Every structure is written in C-alpha cells, then in structure tokens.
N, C-alpha and C positions, 0 to 999 in steps of 0.2 A: 527628678523623675528618671527612671531607669530606661536605658536604651536597649530594649530586648533584641532588636535587629542586630545591633553591634555585638551583643553577647552571642547570638546565633552564629554570626559570621566568624567570631573568634573560635567558637567550638568547632565549626567546620574546618577552619584553617589549621588549628593546633591539636584538636582532640579526636577527630573522626578519622578512622582508617578503613579503607575498603579492601576486601580480599576474602579469604576463606578462614573463618575463625570458629573455634569451639568455645562456647560460653560456659560460665560456671555451672549452669544448669545441665550442661552436656549437649544442648542444642547447637546446631551449626547455624552460622549467620554470615551474610555477605558484608557485614560491617561491624566495627568494634569502636567503642568510644572510651577513651581514657580521659575523662573530664578533668582529672588532676592537671593535665597539660594546660588547661585554662585556669583552673582554680589556683594554681601555684605560680602563674606568671603575673607580674604587677598589673599590667593592663587588663588581663582577664579577671584577676581578683577584684579589681575595682568595679568592673561591669557586673560581675556576679554579686558583689556586696550591695551595689545600688539596687539591683533587681530584688534581692532577698529582703533588704530593708523596706522596700515598697510593699512587700507582701506580708511582712511580720507584724502582728498586732502590737499596738502601743503598750499593752499590758505585759508583754513578754519581758522577762528579766534574765533569761539564760538561753543559750543555744548549744546543742551538742548532739551526739549520737554515737553509734557503734564505730570504734576505731577500726580502721584507718579511713574508711570512706567518708566519714563525717568530719574528720579533723581539719583538712584545709578549708572546708566551707565554714565550719563553726568558728575557727580561730580567725580567719580572714574577715568574716562578717562582723564579729565582735570587735576587732581592731578598727575597722572602718567606722563602725557605729560610734566608737569612743571619740573619733575625730569629729564627729557630728553632734556631740553632746548627748548621745544615747548610751546608757549603761547596759550592755548585755554581757553577762558573764559567759565564759566558754568552758566546756568540759568534754570529756570522752567517756564512753562506756567501754570498759575492757571486755574482751571476749570471755574471760574467766576471772573469777575473784582472785585477788592478790592474797598470798598467804603470809605476807609480812607487813610491817607497818600497821596502819589502820585497817588494811584489808579492804574487801568489797570490790565492786566492779566500777565504781565512779572515780574518775581521776579529774581533778580540776576544781573549779570554783562553784559547783552546784551546792545549793543548800535546801533543806526541807522547806516547803512552802513556795519555792520559786515557780514562776509561770514559764514553762519550757517550750521551746521550739525544737523538735527533733529534726535533724537534717542528714543528708547523704549527698555524695557527689552524683553518682549514677545509680538508678534503681531499676530493676527489671521486675522482680516478683514482689518485693516489699517486706519480706520476712525479717530482714535486719532492722527495718524501721520499727516494726511492731515489737521486736525483741528489746530494742533500746527503750521504747515507750514503756514497756512492762517494767524494766529495771528502774527507770526514772520514777515511775509511780510507786514502786515498792520502796524506793528511797524516801518518798514523802513529798515529791514535787508534783506539780500539776501540768500535764501535757496539754498545751493550748493549740498547737498546730504542728503539722509536718510540712517542711519546705525542702524540696530536692532541686538540685541544679538541673539534672536531666532525668526524665521518665522515659525509659526505652521500652517498658513493658505494657503500659496502659491498664494494668490491673490494680495499681496501688491506691487510686482514689477510692475504689469500692471497698478495699480492705480497710483503709483508714476510716471510711464512713461507718463501716460495721463496728469498728472499735470506738466510734464516737469522736473522732479527731478530724478537724478540717485539714484538707490536703491541698498543697499548691506545688505544681511543677513549674519552674521558671522557663524551661524549654522541654519540648516533647520530641519523641522520635519523628512524628510527622512534620514538626517544625524544621527538622534537619533533613527532610526529604525521604524518610524511611518509614515503613509500616511498623506499628507496635509489634513487639515480640513477647507477648505475655506468656506466662508459664502455663 
C-alpha cells in the first residue's frame, strides 16, 4: 500500500520551490514544482511507483507518455513493477516523428493491442496527456487510464473524462498547500 503522505512530504522537500515564476502557459505563479526531483531520486521513485501501482488497473500492459515529462514516471514505475512480478512495458511518445529507422512517434516497448496508462510528472492543462493518448490510439493500443504524479491545474480530470479516459492524480496542488492553477 502506497504512503501518499510520504510522497507528499518528499515532493514538498525536493520538488516544490516558492518565489515568482513564469509558467509554460505564460501565467505567473508563487510556486513551481519540478517533480523530476522526486521521480529521479531513489526514495522518491519508490514512493511514486508504489502510489502509481496502487492506482493502475491490473489489465494495464504498458505505461508511457510524451517525452520528457512522462519518462521518469513510466520507466521508474515499470522497473519497480517488474520487481513485484508485474509486467508493465515502458515507452515514450516523441514530440515529432523520427525520420530515420522505423520512424514514428513511439519509442520503446509499446505494441498494438496493449492496454496503456498515459503518464506525466506534473500537469497543469493536460494537453500533452491528450496528445500522447491520441498518438497511442493511432498506433493501435488502448488507453485505459491517465495517472499523473502531480496535478497542479485541476482541469485534467474533466478533459480526460471528456476523452473517455479515467484520470488519477497521485498528488494535487491542494495536497501540497496551493490552489489549483488551471488554464
């Protein structure tokens, strides 16, 4: 069973910064979260993976999303899952199709027919999640869930529901003591 309180504390200690920041959207914020500081540390990775594995349906066979945000989450969760006897393949969705080799936007172990969890480290608006889901569906795999480490925006659940995809945030902005900053 995941220790969500320990995950929250780890994020606050290693990933949250206070100050004056301009977000990718152009909005100003009094806080910034670099959740890779949790997802890429051994203790944080284990906390994140435990929480994600509790949330991921048993039918899932692969996890991934748009590179770079999804990479540490997908690869970390898949590796920890393997140590627990659960086979989850990991993959990345490239921002653009590769023009050499087999080409395409998928890099990694994804196969047509896989039951996929789309992931991301931190999400505000959710557009990258839906972009990754569209690429995965076009590839021939079935998106069964979206799981994010941190939802800072509060709008992703509705966007995912509109797309017919269940959504889980392991930690939210309010869990970290901040209001949602939806687009």
